[in-house]
C-alpha positions in Angstrom: -67.0 -75.7 43.0 -65.1 -72.8 44.6 -61.5 -72.3 43.7 -58.7 -72.8 46.2 -55.9 -70.2 46.9 -53.4 -72.3 44.9 -55.8 -72.5 41.9 -56.2 -68.7 42.1 -52.4 -68.2 42.3 -52.0 -70.5 39.2 -54.6 -68.3 37.4 -52.8 -65.2 38.6 -49.5 -66.5 37.2 -51.2 -67.0 33.8 -52.9 -63.6 33.9 -49.6 -61.8 34.8 -47.4 -64.0 32.6 -44.0 -62.7 31.6 -44.8 -59.2 32.9 -43.7 -60.4 36.3 -40.0 -59.8 37.0 -40.1 -61.5 40.4 -42.5 -63.5 42.5 -42.7 -63.9 46.3 -45.2 -65.8 48.5 -44.2 -64.9 52.1 -47.4 -66.3 53.5 -50.0 -68.8 52.2 -52.6 -66.1 51.5 -50.2 -63.3 50.3 -48.4 -63.0 46.9 -46.1 -60.2 45.8 -44.9 -59.8 42.2 -42.8 -57.0 40.6 -43.5 -55.5 37.2 -41.7 -52.9 35.2 -43.3 -49.6 35.4 -44.3 -49.7 31.7 -46.3 -52.9 32.4 -48.1 -51.6 35.4 -51.4 -50.3 33.9 -52.0 -53.3 31.7 -51.2 -55.7 34.5 -53.5 -53.8 36.9 -56.3 -54.0 34.4 -55.8 -57.7 33.9 -55.9 -58.3 37.7 -59.3 -56.7 37.9 -60.8 -57.9 34.6 -59.2 -61.3 34.0 -58.5 -62.5 37.6 -61.5 -60.8 39.2 -59.4 -59.1 41.9 -60.7 -56.1 43.8 -58.4 -53.1 44.2 -58.0 -52.4 47.9 -55.3 -49.6 48.1 -51.8 -48.7 47.2 -48.7 -47.8 49.3 -45.6 -45.8 48.4 -42.2 -46.0 49.9 -38.8 -44.4 49.4 -36.4 -47.3 49.1 -33.2 -45.4 48.5 -32.4 -44.7 44.8 -36.0 -45.7 43.8 -39.5 -45.1 44.8 -41.8 -48.1 45.1 -45.5 -48.3 44.8 -47.3 -51.4 45.8 -50.8 -51.9 44.5 -52.8 -54.2 46.8 -55.6 -56.3 45.4 -57.9 -58.8 47.1 -59.3 -62.1 45.8 -62.1 -62.1 48.4 -63.6 -65.5 47.6 -60.4 -67.3 48.8 -58.9 -64.6 51.1 -55.8 -64.0 48.9 -54.0 -60.7 48.9 -52.2 -59.9 45.7 -49.5 -57.2 45.8 -48.1 -55.7 42.6 -44.8 -53.8 43.1 -43.7 -51.1 40.7 -40.5 -49.2 41.0 -39.3 -46.0 39.5 -36.0 -44.1 39.8 -36.0 -41.1 42.0 -34.5 -39.1 39.2 -37.4 -40.0 36.9 -40.3 -40.6 39.3 -42.9 -41.4 36.6 -45.1 -44.4 36.1 -48.4 -45.0 34.3 -51.5 -44.3 36.4 -53.8 -47.3 37.0 -56.8 -44.9 37.4 -57.9 -45.1 33.8 -58.4 -48.8 34.1 -58.8 -49.2 37.9 -60.8 -46.1 38.9 -60.7 -46.7 42.6 -56.9 -46.0 42.5 -57.6 -42.2 41.8 -57.3 -40.8 45.3 -54.4 -43.0 46.6 -52.3 -42.2 43.5 -52.9 -38.5 44.2 -51.8 -39.0 47.9 -48.7 -40.9 46.8 -47.9 -38.0 44.4 -48.3 -35.5 47.2 -46.2 -37.4 49.7 -43.5 -39.1 47.5 -43.5 -37.1 44.3 -44.4 -40.1 42.0 -46.0 -38.6 38.8 -48.8 -40.9 37.5 -49.0 -40.4 33.8 -52.5 -40.4 32.4 -54.1 -39.7 35.8 -57.4 -37.8 35.1 -57.1 -35.5 38.1 -53.5 -34.8 39.2 -54.4 -32.0 41.6 -53.0 -32.1 45.2 -55.1 -34.1 47.6 -53.4 -33.8 51.0 -50.8 -31.1 51.0 -51.8 -27.4 51.3 -52.0 -25.4 48.1 -49.1 -23.3 49.2 -46.8 -26.3 50.1 -43.5 -25.9 48.3 -43.1 -27.6 45.0 -40.6 -30.4 44.9 -40.8 -31.1 48.7 -42.1 -34.5 49.5 -42.7 -35.3 53.2 -42.1 -39.1 52.9 -38.9 -39.0 51.0 -35.9 -40.1 53.0 -33.7 -37.2 52.0 -36.3 -34.7 53.2 -36.8 -36.2 56.7 -34.8 -35.6 59.8 -34.6 -39.3 60.7 -33.2 -40.3 57.2 
């Protein structure tokens, strides 16, 4: 018998366990949880391997003193979107790359690095993806402090 959304969420809570610092369920088919940056890679691996989630994409945002990356996973069988939030201070914008355990994250992590300056430790190909080769180092177009509308 097919699982329900609530059954998948219970399994998700078991898979993520104490790594989750905060849980939110703003809609019936969408869950957000926050993990410390040191737990991101292992938690991402467990979402794919233990939960059977599919990596969809990631988004990055400047939220003031921190940069936030949200990794979006899909549990297609039940239509559940699982969002893993990871934050890092702007003064130390480093977090582990998911790419070694979730290979489809490769390009989007490179994009987030280009646009927000998040350094993904352990990324197999940290070259620029979007910005021109002569773009100034240390200038990140999506950081609030580098935009005119900040």
